[in-house]
N, CA and C atoms as a LAMMPS dump frame, in Angstrom:
ITEM: TIMESTEP
0
ITEM: NUMBER OF ATOMS
624
ITEM: BOX BOUNDS ff ff ff
-5.0000000000000000e+02 5.0000000000000000e+02
-5.0000000000000000e+02 5.0000000000000000e+02
-5.0000000000000000e+02 5.0000000000000000e+02
ITEM: ATOMS id mol type element x y z
1 1 1 N -8.158 -55.206 -20.971
2 1 2 C -8.936 -54.87 -19.772
3 1 3 C -10.432 -54.809 -20.114
4 2 1 N -11.24 -55.384 -19.245
5 2 2 C -12.681 -55.411 -19.466
6 2 3 C -13.291 -54.028 -19.316
7 3 1 N -14.316 -53.774 -20.108
8 3 2 C -15.066 -52.533 -19.916
9 3 3 C -15.849 -52.641 -18.616
10 4 1 N -16.15 -51.474 -18.035
11 4 2 C -16.74 -51.453 -16.698
12 4 3 C -18.071 -52.217 -16.63
13 5 1 N -18.935 -52.054 -17.629
14 5 2 C -20.253 -52.704 -17.541
15 5 3 C -20.122 -54.221 -17.542
16 6 1 N -19.116 -54.74 -18.269
17 6 2 C -18.889 -56.197 -18.297
18 6 3 C -18.326 -56.648 -16.951
19 7 1 N -17.338 -55.905 -16.481
20 7 2 C -16.716 -56.2 -15.188
21 7 3 C -17.751 -56.171 -14.065
22 8 1 N -18.666 -55.214 -14.12
23 8 2 C -19.707 -55.091 -13.08
24 8 3 C -20.609 -56.325 -13.044
25 9 1 N -20.956 -56.865 -14.228
26 9 2 C -21.806 -58.065 -14.266
27 9 3 C -21.059 -59.256 -13.661
28 10 1 N -19.768 -59.394 -14.006
29 10 2 C -18.972 -60.492 -13.441
30 10 3 C -18.862 -60.359 -11.921
31 11 1 N -18.563 -59.156 -11.431
32 11 2 C -18.41 -58.955 -9.979
33 11 3 C -19.704 -59.289 -9.243
34 12 1 N -20.83 -58.813 -9.794
35 12 2 C -22.13 -59.074 -9.154
36 12 3 C -22.456 -60.567 -9.176
37 13 1 N -22.15 -61.228 -10.28
38 13 2 C -22.464 -62.663 -10.426
39 13 3 C -21.59 -63.518 -9.513
40 14 1 N -20.31 -63.152 -9.379
41 14 2 C -19.407 -63.889 -8.486
42 14 3 C -19.863 -63.731 -7.032
43 15 1 N -20.283 -62.508 -6.67
44 15 2 C -20.784 -62.266 -5.307
45 15 3 C -22.064 -63.076 -5.054
46 16 1 N -22.935 -63.138 -6.063
47 16 2 C -24.198 -63.886 -5.924
48 16 3 C -23.907 -65.386 -5.824
49 17 1 N -22.942 -65.874 -6.591
50 17 2 C -22.516 -67.275 -6.545
51 17 3 C -22.066 -67.629 -5.124
52 18 1 N -21.31 -66.736 -4.528
53 18 2 C -20.81 -66.946 -3.153
54 18 3 C -21.977 -66.929 -2.16
55 19 1 N -22.884 -66.001 -2.368
56 19 2 C -24.057 -65.882 -1.489
57 19 3 C -24.907 -67.166 -1.541
58 20 1 N -25.063 -67.732 -2.733
59 20 2 C -25.808 -68.984 -2.899
60 20 3 C -25.03 -70.193 -2.374
61 21 1 N -23.729 -70.001 -2.124
62 21 2 C -22.86 -71.097 -1.661
63 21 3 C -22.88 -72.279 -2.629
64 22 1 N -22.715 -71.965 -3.917
65 22 2 C -22.788 -72.984 -4.959
66 22 3 C -21.471 -73.733 -5.096
67 23 1 N -21.574 -75.013 -5.428
68 23 2 C -20.366 -75.839 -5.595
69 23 3 C -19.932 -75.9 -7.072
70 24 1 N -20.884 -75.664 -7.996
71 24 2 C -20.567 -75.703 -9.421
72 24 3 C -20.134 -74.321 -9.911
73 25 1 N -19.823 -74.244 -11.2
74 25 2 C -19.201 -73.04 -11.737
75 25 3 C -20.159 -71.897 -12.046
76 26 1 N -19.599 -70.84 -12.659
77 26 2 C -20.363 -69.665 -13.034
78 26 3 C -19.683 -69.034 -14.237
79 27 1 N -20.483 -68.648 -15.225
80 27 2 C -19.93 -67.95 -16.392
81 27 3 C -20.985 -67.012 -16.947
82 28 1 N -20.547 -65.82 -17.344
83 28 2 C -21.461 -64.86 -17.976
84 28 3 C -21.407 -65.029 -19.487
85 29 1 N -20.195 -65.071 -20.037
86 29 2 C -20.023 -65.215 -21.486
87 29 3 C -19.227 -66.477 -21.818
88 30 1 N -19.526 -67.043 -22.993
89 30 2 C -18.773 -68.187 -23.52
90 30 3 C -18.099 -67.831 -24.851
91 31 1 N -17.889 -66.542 -25.03
92 31 2 C -17.248 -66.015 -26.245
93 31 3 C -16.699 -64.636 -25.9
94 32 1 N -15.856 -64.083 -26.76
95 32 2 C -15.488 -62.679 -26.578
96 32 3 C -16.743 -61.804 -26.704
97 33 1 N -16.715 -60.638 -26.085
98 33 2 C -17.821 -59.685 -26.203
99 33 3 C -17.514 -58.74 -27.356
100 34 1 N -18.371 -58.74 -28.36
101 34 2 C -18.202 -57.823 -29.489
102 34 3 C -19.494 -57.03 -29.663
103 35 1 N -19.365 -55.83 -30.213
104 35 2 C -20.528 -54.967 -30.405
105 35 3 C -21.134 -55.166 -31.788
106 36 1 N -22.458 -55.04 -31.823
107 36 2 C -23.236 -55.219 -33.059
108 36 3 C -22.89 -56.523 -33.783
109 37 1 N -22.896 -57.652 -33.049
110 37 2 C -22.648 -58.925 -33.732
111 37 3 C -23.867 -59.292 -34.579
112 38 1 N -23.661 -60.151 -35.517
113 38 2 C -24.794 -60.655 -36.308
114 38 3 C -25.779 -61.373 -35.389
115 39 1 N -25.23 -62.106 -34.395
116 39 2 C -26.099 -62.963 -33.586
117 39 3 C -25.623 -63.041 -32.136
118 40 1 N -26.578 -62.997 -31.221
119 40 2 C -26.325 -63.226 -29.797
120 40 3 C -27.045 -64.507 -29.416
121 41 1 N -26.283 -65.499 -28.949
122 41 2 C -26.848 -66.779 -28.508
123 41 3 C -27.142 -66.688 -27.007
124 42 1 N -28.363 -67.07 -26.625
125 42 2 C -28.731 -67.083 -25.204
126 42 3 C -29.252 -68.469 -24.856
127 43 1 N -28.516 -69.179 -24.016
128 43 2 C -28.907 -70.512 -23.574
129 43 3 C -29.651 -70.461 -22.254
130 44 1 N -29.888 -71.635 -21.67
131 44 2 C -30.581 -71.712 -20.374
132 44 3 C -29.621 -71.357 -19.237
133 45 1 N -28.625 -72.204 -19.042
134 45 2 C -27.586 -71.948 -18.04
135 45 3 C -26.404 -72.857 -18.362
136 46 1 N -25.223 -72.573 -17.805
137 46 2 C -24.078 -73.458 -18.076
138 46 3 C -24.382 -74.877 -17.608
139 47 1 N -24.132 -75.856 -18.47
140 47 2 C -24.402 -77.254 -18.141
141 47 3 C -23.186 -77.934 -17.53
142 48 1 N -23.367 -79.187 -17.146
143 48 2 C -22.263 -79.927 -16.524
144 48 3 C -22.243 -79.697 -15.027
145 49 1 N -21.108 -79.917 -14.43
146 49 2 C -20.984 -79.733 -12.985
147 49 3 C -19.555 -79.471 -12.577
148 50 1 N -19.403 -78.922 -11.366
149 50 2 C -18.078 -78.671 -10.76
150 50 3 C -17.139 -77.927 -11.706
151 51 1 N -17.692 -76.94 -12.401
152 51 2 C -16.881 -76.152 -13.342
153 51 3 C -16.2 -74.973 -12.673
154 52 1 N -15.611 -74.143 -13.501
155 52 2 C -14.824 -72.994 -13.046
156 52 3 C -15.713 -71.784 -12.803
157 53 1 N -15.332 -70.964 -11.844
158 53 2 C -15.952 -69.644 -11.684
159 53 3 C -15.164 -68.696 -12.581
160 54 1 N -15.784 -68.276 -13.665
161 54 2 C -15.099 -67.416 -14.632
162 54 3 C -15.128 -65.962 -14.166
163 55 1 N -14.012 -65.262 -14.408
164 55 2 C -13.898 -63.852 -14.014
165 55 3 C -13.894 -62.909 -15.206
166 56 1 N -13.878 -63.477 -16.405
167 56 2 C -13.852 -62.655 -17.619
168 56 3 C -14.269 -63.514 -18.813
169 57 1 N -14.628 -62.868 -19.933
170 57 2 C -15.008 -63.649 -21.118
171 57 3 C -13.798 -64.39 -21.689
172 58 1 N -14.01 -65.506 -22.391
173 58 2 C -12.894 -66.223 -23.027
174 58 3 C -12.348 -65.45 -24.233
175 59 1 N -11.178 -65.841 -24.679
176 59 2 C -10.528 -65.159 -25.805
177 59 3 C -11.138 -65.595 -27.13
178 60 1 N -11.576 -66.866 -27.217
179 60 2 C -12.224 -67.352 -28.442
180 60 3 C -13.566 -67.997 -28.096
181 61 1 N -14.446 -68.059 -29.07
182 61 2 C -15.764 -68.645 -28.866
183 61 3 C -15.655 -70.14 -28.562
184 62 1 N -16.372 -70.57 -27.527
185 62 2 C -16.367 -71.997 -27.195
186 62 3 C -17.057 -72.829 -28.283
187 63 1 N -18.001 -72.243 -28.992
188 63 2 C -18.668 -72.978 -30.06
189 63 3 C -17.735 -73.239 -31.236
190 64 1 N -16.669 -72.484 -31.33
191 64 2 C -15.706 -72.688 -32.415
192 64 3 C -14.752 -73.836 -32.12
193 65 1 N -14.535 -74.167 -30.826
194 65 2 C -13.429 -75.081 -30.532
195 65 3 C -13.707 -76.164 -29.488
196 66 1 N -14.707 -75.971 -28.612
197 66 2 C -14.902 -76.945 -27.534
198 66 3 C -15.672 -78.176 -28.028
199 67 1 N -15.544 -79.283 -27.301
200 67 2 C -16.165 -80.535 -27.737
201 67 3 C -17.223 -81.084 -26.786
202 68 1 N -17.793 -80.222 -25.933
203 68 2 C -18.938 -80.699 -25.15
204 68 3 C -20.155 -80.763 -26.078
205 69 1 N -21.191 -81.482 -25.649
206 69 2 C -22.31 -81.835 -26.549
207 69 3 C -22.984 -80.627 -27.191
208 70 1 N -23.26 -79.594 -26.403
209 70 2 C -23.973 -78.439 -26.963
210 70 3 C -23.135 -77.745 -28.036
211 71 1 N -21.845 -77.571 -27.779
212 71 2 C -20.961 -76.929 -28.774
213 71 3 C -20.955 -77.728 -30.072
214 72 1 N -20.871 -79.059 -29.951
215 72 2 C -20.86 -79.909 -31.157
216 72 3 C -22.195 -79.834 -31.907
217 73 1 N -23.296 -79.814 -31.166
218 73 2 C -24.612 -79.722 -31.795
219 73 3 C -24.807 -78.374 -32.479
220 74 1 N -24.336 -77.31 -31.847
221 74 2 C -24.479 -75.987 -32.457
222 74 3 C -23.658 -75.9 -33.748
223 75 1 N -22.485 -76.523 -33.743
224 75 2 C -21.682 -76.555 -34.981
225 75 3 C -22.393 -77.36 -36.069
226 76 1 N -23.071 -78.433 -35.652
227 76 2 C -23.822 -79.252 -36.611
228 76 3 C -24.976 -78.448 -37.219
229 77 1 N -25.684 -77.7 -36.386
230 77 2 C -26.817 -76.9 -36.855
231 77 3 C -26.328 -75.745 -37.741
232 78 1 N -25.216 -75.123 -37.356
233 78 2 C -24.643 -74.005 -38.131
234 78 3 C -23.497 -74.543 -38.999
235 79 1 N -23.824 -75.538 -39.84
236 79 2 C -22.748 -76.309 -40.487
237 79 3 C -22.343 -75.831 -41.873
238 80 1 N -23.109 -74.925 -42.489
239 80 2 C -22.668 -74.445 -43.802
240 80 3 C -21.497 -73.484 -43.618
241 81 1 N -20.8 -73.2 -44.681
242 81 2 C -19.635 -72.31 -44.588
243 81 3 C -20.023 -70.938 -44.039
244 82 1 N -21.147 -70.399 -44.552
245 82 2 C -21.585 -69.061 -44.115
246 82 3 C -22.054 -69.076 -42.663
247 83 1 N -22.823 -70.113 -42.294
248 83 2 C -23.318 -70.206 -40.919
249 83 3 C -22.173 -70.437 -39.932
250 84 1 N -21.152 -71.184 -40.35
251 84 2 C -19.978 -71.407 -39.484
252 84 3 C -19.293 -70.079 -39.157
253 85 1 N -19.146 -69.231 -40.154
254 85 2 C -18.543 -67.899 -39.91
255 85 3 C -19.381 -67.102 -38.915
256 86 1 N -20.706 -67.193 -39.072
257 86 2 C -21.613 -66.43 -38.209
258 86 3 C -21.555 -66.936 -36.76
259 87 1 N -21.569 -68.269 -36.581
260 87 2 C -21.54 -68.797 -35.204
261 87 3 C -20.194 -68.496 -34.533
262 88 1 N -19.112 -68.572 -35.286
263 88 2 C -17.781 -68.311 -34.716
264 88 3 C -17.609 -66.856 -34.28
265 89 1 N -18.352 -65.96 -34.93
266 89 2 C -18.241 -64.526 -34.604
267 89 3 C -19.351 -64.063 -33.665
268 90 1 N -20.234 -64.997 -33.256
269 90 2 C -21.356 -64.622 -32.391
270 90 3 C -20.943 -64.461 -30.935
271 91 1 N -21.822 -63.836 -30.169
272 91 2 C -21.625 -63.686 -28.722
273 91 3 C -22.524 -64.716 -28.032
274 92 1 N -22.001 -65.348 -26.984
275 92 2 C -22.739 -66.425 -26.303
276 92 3 C -22.898 -66.096 -24.812
277 93 1 N -24.139 -66.154 -24.333
278 93 2 C -24.412 -66.015 -22.901
279 93 3 C -25.563 -66.95 -22.538
280 94 1 N -26.058 -66.863 -21.303
281 94 2 C -27.186 -67.667 -20.834
282 94 3 C -28.148 -66.792 -20.053
283 95 1 N -29.39 -67.265 -19.908
284 95 2 C -30.344 -66.467 -19.115
285 95 3 C -30.114 -66.649 -17.62
286 96 1 N -29.407 -67.715 -17.235
287 96 2 C -28.934 -67.901 -15.856
288 96 3 C -27.446 -68.214 -15.946
289 97 1 N -26.642 -67.532 -15.152
290 97 2 C -25.178 -67.647 -15.257
291 97 3 C -24.593 -68.773 -14.417
292 98 1 N -25.417 -69.389 -13.556
293 98 2 C -24.916 -70.374 -12.597
294 98 3 C -25.069 -71.794 -13.142
295 99 1 N -24.029 -72.582 -12.962
296 99 2 C -23.945 -73.909 -13.578
297 99 3 C -24.721 -74.964 -12.79
298 100 1 N -25.27 -75.923 -13.551
299 100 2 C -25.874 -77.11 -12.929
300 100 3 C -25.892 -78.22 -13.967
301 101 1 N -26.042 -79.45 -13.496
302 101 2 C -26.126 -80.579 -14.445
303 101 3 C -27.333 -80.416 -15.358
304 102 1 N -28.421 -79.901 -14.797
305 102 2 C -29.624 -79.585 -15.579
306 102 3 C -30.462 -78.587 -14.782
307 103 1 N -31.471 -78.029 -15.454
308 103 2 C -32.326 -77.033 -14.791
309 103 3 C -33.101 -77.663 -13.645
310 104 1 N -33.539 -78.912 -13.83
311 104 2 C -34.341 -79.581 -12.792
312 104 3 C -33.626 -79.621 -11.449
313 105 1 N -32.297 -79.739 -11.514
314 105 2 C -31.502 -79.771 -10.276
315 105 3 C -31.702 -78.468 -9.481
316 106 1 N -31.66 -77.325 -10.195
317 106 2 C -31.853 -76.032 -9.524
318 106 3 C -33.307 -75.826 -9.123
319 107 1 N -34.225 -76.389 -9.905
320 107 2 C -35.652 -76.282 -9.552
321 107 3 C -35.943 -77.056 -8.274
322 108 1 N -35.318 -78.233 -8.146
323 108 2 C -35.517 -79.052 -6.932
324 108 3 C -35.006 -78.32 -5.693
325 109 1 N -33.938 -77.547 -5.885
326 109 2 C -33.381 -76.764 -4.769
327 109 3 C -34.192 -75.496 -4.506
328 110 1 N -35.197 -75.233 -5.358
329 110 2 C -36.03 -74.036 -5.203
330 110 3 C -35.316 -72.755 -5.582
331 111 1 N -34.279 -72.865 -6.438
332 111 2 C -33.458 -71.689 -6.75
333 111 3 C -33.661 -71.141 -8.164
334 112 1 N -34.17 -71.979 -9.068
335 112 2 C -34.168 -71.606 -10.486
336 112 3 C -34.871 -70.269 -10.75
337 113 1 N -36.102 -70.12 -10.264
338 113 2 C -36.88 -68.905 -10.555
339 113 3 C -36.198 -67.668 -9.991
340 114 1 N -35.662 -67.812 -8.791
341 114 2 C -34.962 -66.685 -8.158
342 114 3 C -33.714 -66.302 -8.965
343 115 1 N -32.954 -67.312 -9.407
344 115 2 C -31.753 -67.056 -10.216
345 115 3 C -32.121 -66.384 -11.55
346 116 1 N -33.187 -66.895 -12.15
347 116 2 C -33.654 -66.359 -13.435
348 116 3 C -34.024 -64.877 -13.28
349 117 1 N -34.753 -64.581 -12.215
350 117 2 C -35.179 -63.202 -11.931
351 117 3 C -33.974 -62.303 -11.682
352 118 1 N -32.984 -62.832 -10.95
353 118 2 C -31.797 -62.036 -10.632
354 118 3 C -30.956 -61.758 -11.886
355 119 1 N -30.822 -62.763 -12.753
356 119 2 C -29.972 -62.618 -13.947
357 119 3 C -30.622 -61.788 -15.049
358 120 1 N -31.959 -61.748 -15.074
359 120 2 C -32.637 -61.16 -16.231
360 120 3 C -32.238 -59.712 -16.528
361 121 1 N -32.145 -58.822 -15.523
362 121 2 C -31.723 -57.45 -15.836
363 121 3 C -30.323 -57.391 -16.465
364 122 1 N -29.446 -58.316 -16.067
365 122 2 C -28.092 -58.362 -16.66
366 122 3 C -28.155 -58.824 -18.114
367 123 1 N -29.018 -59.814 -18.389
368 123 2 C -29.197 -60.283 -19.775
369 123 3 C -29.754 -59.145 -20.635
370 124 1 N -30.712 -58.406 -20.075
371 124 2 C -31.296 -57.244 -20.779
372 124 3 C -30.208 -56.223 -21.107
373 125 1 N -29.34 -55.98 -20.135
374 125 2 C -28.243 -55.013 -20.348
375 125 3 C -27.284 -55.496 -21.429
376 126 1 N -26.983 -56.796 -21.437
377 126 2 C -26.108 -57.367 -22.475
378 126 3 C -26.723 -57.118 -23.855
379 127 1 N -28.019 -57.399 -23.993
380 127 2 C -28.706 -57.195 -25.278
381 127 3 C -28.632 -55.725 -25.685
382 128 1 N -28.948 -54.843 -24.743
383 128 2 C -28.953 -53.4 -25.047
384 128 3 C -27.56 -52.888 -25.4
385 129 1 N -26.565 -53.33 -24.649
386 129 2 C -25.213 -52.785 -24.844
387 129 3 C -24.523 -53.305 -26.096
388 130 1 N -24.662 -54.609 -26.382
389 130 2 C -23.939 -55.11 -27.563
390 130 3 C -24.761 -54.964 -28.849
391 131 1 N -26.092 -54.815 -28.716
392 131 2 C -26.966 -54.503 -29.842
393 131 3 C -26.815 -55.492 -31.005
394 132 1 N -27.16 -56.768 -30.767
395 132 2 C -27.032 -57.76 -31.854
396 132 3 C -28.099 -57.548 -32.925
397 133 1 N -27.829 -58.022 -34.111
398 133 2 C -28.834 -57.974 -35.18
399 133 3 C -29.933 -59.009 -34.917
400 134 1 N -29.516 -60.213 -34.457
401 134 2 C -30.448 -61.322 -34.216
402 134 3 C -30.188 -61.892 -32.821
403 135 1 N -31.256 -62.218 -32.1
404 135 2 C -31.151 -62.92 -30.816
405 135 3 C -31.565 -64.366 -31.067
406 136 1 N -30.703 -65.293 -30.658
407 136 2 C -30.954 -66.714 -30.912
408 136 3 C -31.073 -67.439 -29.577
409 137 1 N -32.303 -67.864 -29.243
410 137 2 C -32.547 -68.568 -27.979
411 137 3 C -32.338 -70.067 -28.181
412 138 1 N -31.568 -70.675 -27.299
413 138 2 C -31.182 -72.085 -27.457
414 138 3 C -32.145 -73.058 -26.791
415 139 1 N -33.317 -72.587 -26.429
416 139 2 C -34.403 -73.475 -26.004
417 139 3 C -35.694 -72.702 -26.206
418 140 1 N -36.793 -73.413 -26.346
419 140 2 C -38.088 -72.744 -26.527
420 140 3 C -38.472 -72.014 -25.236
421 141 1 N -38.092 -72.551 -24.082
422 141 2 C -38.346 -71.848 -22.814
423 141 3 C -37.641 -70.49 -22.801
424 142 1 N -36.371 -70.475 -23.196
425 142 2 C -35.622 -69.211 -23.216
426 142 3 C -36.247 -68.241 -24.214
427 143 1 N -36.626 -68.745 -25.374
428 143 2 C -37.293 -67.931 -26.408
429 143 3 C -38.545 -67.267 -25.826
430 144 1 N -39.367 -68.056 -25.138
431 144 2 C -40.612 -67.514 -24.579
432 144 3 C -40.332 -66.53 -23.451
433 145 1 N -39.384 -66.854 -22.585
434 145 2 C -39.054 -65.965 -21.46
435 145 3 C -38.541 -64.611 -21.953
436 146 1 N -37.716 -64.622 -23
437 146 2 C -37.187 -63.366 -23.551
438 146 3 C -38.302 -62.518 -24.143
439 147 1 N -39.201 -63.147 -24.882
440 147 2 C -40.294 -62.39 -25.509
441 147 3 C -41.253 -61.841 -24.448
442 148 1 N -41.606 -62.657 -23.454
443 148 2 C -42.467 -62.156 -22.374
444 148 3 C -41.753 -61.06 -21.574
445 149 1 N -40.508 -61.336 -21.182
446 149 2 C -39.764 -60.426 -20.297
447 149 3 C -39.405 -59.102 -20.943
448 150 1 N -39.163 -59.102 -22.251
449 150 2 C -38.758 -57.878 -22.956
450 150 3 C -39.886 -57.328 -23.828
451 151 1 N -41.106 -57.787 -23.547
452 151 2 C -42.316 -57.293 -24.228
453 151 3 C -42.186 -57.348 -25.751
454 152 1 N -41.752 -58.522 -26.221
455 152 2 C -41.636 -58.738 -27.651
456 152 3 C -42.917 -59.331 -28.231
457 153 1 N -42.809 -59.815 -29.456
458 153 2 C -43.965 -60.414 -30.129
459 153 3 C -43.595 -61.804 -30.612
460 154 1 N -44.521 -62.748 -30.448
461 154 2 C -44.321 -64.087 -30.974
462 154 3 C -44.555 -64.082 -32.477
463 155 1 N -43.742 -64.803 -33.201
464 155 2 C -43.885 -64.909 -34.646
465 155 3 C -44.474 -66.25 -35.024
466 156 1 N -43.865 -66.883 -36.006
467 156 2 C -44.419 -68.135 -36.524
468 156 3 C -43.5 -69.314 -36.224
469 157 1 N -44.071 -70.502 -36.355
470 157 2 C -43.275 -71.73 -36.287
471 157 3 C -42.636 -71.91 -37.659
472 158 1 N -41.311 -71.858 -37.702
473 158 2 C -40.578 -71.947 -38.977
474 158 3 C -40.288 -73.393 -39.363
475 159 1 N -40.02 -74.233 -38.356
476 159 2 C -39.872 -75.681 -38.581
477 159 3 C -40.715 -76.363 -37.509
478 160 1 N -41.748 -77.076 -37.953
479 160 2 C -42.713 -77.672 -37.017
480 160 3 C -42.197 -78.991 -36.454
481 161 1 N -42.736 -79.344 -35.297
482 161 2 C -42.56 -80.688 -34.743
483 161 3 C -43.887 -81.024 -34.066
484 162 1 N -43.89 -81.996 -33.18
485 162 2 C -45.17 -82.342 -32.537
486 162 3 C -45.356 -81.607 -31.211
487 163 1 N -44.547 -80.579 -30.976
488 163 2 C -44.663 -79.796 -29.747
489 163 3 C -44.801 -78.312 -30.05
490 164 1 N -43.954 -77.505 -29.393
491 164 2 C -44.052 -76.048 -29.536
492 164 3 C -43.256 -75.521 -30.731
493 165 1 N -42.716 -76.427 -31.538
494 165 2 C -41.944 -76.021 -32.708
495 165 3 C -40.467 -76.326 -32.527
496 166 1 N -39.814 -76.724 -33.606
497 166 2 C -38.373 -76.997 -33.571
498 166 3 C -37.585 -75.71 -33.791
499 167 1 N -38.132 -74.813 -34.631
500 167 2 C -37.54 -73.491 -34.865
501 167 3 C -38.674 -72.487 -34.956
502 168 1 N -38.572 -71.417 -34.15
503 168 2 C -39.624 -70.41 -34.12
504 168 3 C -39.032 -69.017 -34.271
505 169 1 N -39.873 -68.082 -34.693
506 169 2 C -39.413 -66.697 -34.843
507 169 3 C -40.209 -65.782 -33.924
508 170 1 N -39.687 -64.583 -33.745
509 170 2 C -40.362 -63.561 -32.957
510 170 3 C -39.638 -62.248 -33.15
511 171 1 N -40.01 -61.265 -32.325
512 171 2 C -39.395 -59.943 -32.464
513 171 3 C -39.321 -59.259 -31.105
514 172 1 N -38.182 -58.642 -30.834
515 172 2 C -38.013 -57.836 -29.623
516 172 3 C -37.393 -56.511 -30.05
517 173 1 N -38.108 -55.42 -29.799
518 173 2 C -37.609 -54.067 -30.136
519 173 3 C -37.07 -53.995 -31.562
520 174 1 N -37.796 -54.562 -32.492
521 174 2 C -37.388 -54.514 -33.897
522 174 3 C -36.332 -55.524 -34.297
523 175 1 N -35.857 -56.312 -33.32
524 175 2 C -34.845 -57.335 -33.629
525 175 3 C -35.515 -58.687 -33.865
526 176 1 N -34.965 -59.438 -34.801
527 176 2 C -35.44 -60.801 -35.031
528 176 3 C -35.004 -61.697 -33.879
529 177 1 N -35.931 -62.471 -33.35
530 177 2 C -35.628 -63.477 -32.325
531 177 3 C -35.919 -64.846 -32.921
532 178 1 N -34.967 -65.75 -32.806
533 178 2 C -35.161 -67.134 -33.226
534 178 3 C -35.029 -68.03 -32.007
535 179 1 N -35.853 -69.04 -31.931
536 179 2 C -35.761 -69.99 -30.828
537 179 3 C -35.794 -71.409 -31.359
538 180 1 N -34.917 -72.254 -30.838
539 180 2 C -34.926 -73.667 -31.225
540 180 3 C -35.202 -74.544 -30.005
541 181 1 N -35.691 -75.727 -30.273
542 181 2 C -35.799 -76.734 -29.212
543 181 3 C -34.378 -77.033 -28.742
544 182 1 N -34.191 -77.207 -27.45
545 182 2 C -32.827 -77.378 -26.917
546 182 3 C -32.104 -78.516 -27.64
547 183 1 N -30.932 -78.207 -28.233
548 183 2 C -30.249 -79.211 -29.072
549 183 3 C -29.805 -80.468 -28.342
550 184 1 N -29.622 -80.394 -27.008
551 184 2 C -29.178 -81.593 -26.281
552 184 3 C -30.212 -82.032 -25.254
553 185 1 N -31.44 -81.51 -25.361
554 185 2 C -32.501 -81.914 -24.43
555 185 3 C -32.738 -83.416 -24.524
556 186 1 N -32.772 -84.092 -23.409
557 186 2 C -32.8 -85.556 -23.409
558 186 3 C -34.168 -86.184 -23.555
559 187 1 N -35.237 -85.366 -23.472
560 187 2 C -36.579 -85.961 -23.415
561 187 3 C -37.07 -86.44 -24.771
562 188 1 N -36.565 -85.838 -25.824
563 188 2 C -37.099 -86.209 -27.14
564 188 3 C -35.967 -86.236 -28.152
565 189 1 N -35.824 -87.352 -28.834
566 189 2 C -34.779 -87.455 -29.85
567 189 3 C -35.204 -86.693 -31.105
568 190 1 N -34.318 -85.845 -31.59
569 190 2 C -34.581 -85.099 -32.828
570 190 3 C -33.631 -85.632 -33.888
571 191 1 N -34.183 -86.041 -35.004
572 191 2 C -33.369 -86.703 -36.025
573 191 3 C -32.413 -85.736 -36.712
574 192 1 N -31.367 -86.322 -37.273
575 192 2 C -30.372 -85.558 -38.038
576 192 3 C -31.042 -84.821 -39.199
577 193 1 N -32.015 -85.478 -39.846
578 193 2 C -32.727 -84.852 -40.97
579 193 3 C -33.512 -83.619 -40.518
580 194 1 N -34.109 -83.693 -39.339
581 194 2 C -34.853 -82.538 -38.82
582 194 3 C -33.925 -81.357 -38.541
583 195 1 N -32.737 -81.665 -37.988
584 195 2 C -31.773 -80.583 -37.752
585 195 3 C -31.261 -80.01 -39.083
586 196 1 N -31.166 -80.869 -40.105
587 196 2 C -30.771 -80.38 -41.432
588 196 3 C -31.792 -79.38 -41.976
589 197 1 N -33.068 -79.653 -41.718
590 197 2 C -34.131 -78.735 -42.126
591 197 3 C -33.953 -77.383 -41.428
592 198 1 N -33.591 -77.432 -40.14
593 198 2 C -33.327 -76.191 -39.386
594 198 3 C -32.148 -75.443 -40.013
595 199 1 N -31.085 -76.175 -40.351
596 199 2 C -29.904 -75.557 -40.986
597 199 3 C -30.3 -74.834 -42.27
598 200 1 N -31.089 -75.485 -43.11
599 200 2 C -31.522 -74.868 -44.379
600 200 3 C -32.353 -73.609 -44.119
601 201 1 N -33.238 -73.682 -43.118
602 201 2 C -34.092 -72.536 -42.793
603 201 3 C -33.239 -71.382 -42.262
604 202 1 N -32.262 -71.701 -41.409
605 202 2 C -31.373 -70.66 -40.888
606 202 3 C -30.576 -70.001 -41.998
607 203 1 N -30.131 -70.805 -42.96
608 203 2 C -29.409 -70.248 -44.115
609 203 3 C -30.265 -69.243 -44.856
610 204 1 N -31.551 -69.566 -45.042
611 204 2 C -32.482 -68.669 -45.742
612 204 3 C -32.672 -67.358 -44.966
613 205 1 N -32.747 -67.47 -43.64
614 205 2 C -33.083 -66.299 -42.822
615 205 3 C -31.867 -65.434 -42.473
616 206 1 N -30.776 -66.101 -42.075
617 206 2 C -29.625 -65.383 -41.502
618 206 3 C -28.634 -64.943 -42.558
619 207 1 N -28.376 -65.795 -43.554
620 207 2 C -27.328 -65.492 -44.538
621 207 3 C -27.93 -64.595 -45.623
622 208 1 N -27.645 -63.325 -45.518
623 208 2 C -28.142 -62.383 -46.529
624 208 3 C -27.273 -61.147 -46.574
């Protein structure tokens, strides 16, 4: 049976999904909810289309077993033996719980900012309640939004690219925040070697 605070987020999100009259799915978590995990993964929003409206967290982490592009890329990035254990035991959520093929689709509908604003207090509660050691943002936008929204501090670019950084660090309430360029973002191809550099850097930072 779900704890009340988790159940409350699902009930509120399902009601909001109905209010928006959305045709695609909704999910709060993509992994079991565990307390004090090594890492909490926060993505943009569920990708794809016409998915399921989830009523509870899954029994196993989707990053451990699913074969959609993001799950496969995350396994590639967390590919060492130690990092694999960490990703499999991590908690996964998004800053927006409502599904779309991409963010631009929701922006065109004029809904993205409103959804982001509505979901943010729930994301804050997830962070506070499960108390992860590290927060891992799966896009630089999410990384920046979390630091601005939770009054954190920007750190350094850990792996550079020709933009805002491939891997960046920061801090929120004494917790380490890491942000990566979205692993399946279509606008810019990131080479396998560059992702290997990220893997090595993550090993240095996370595995200790």
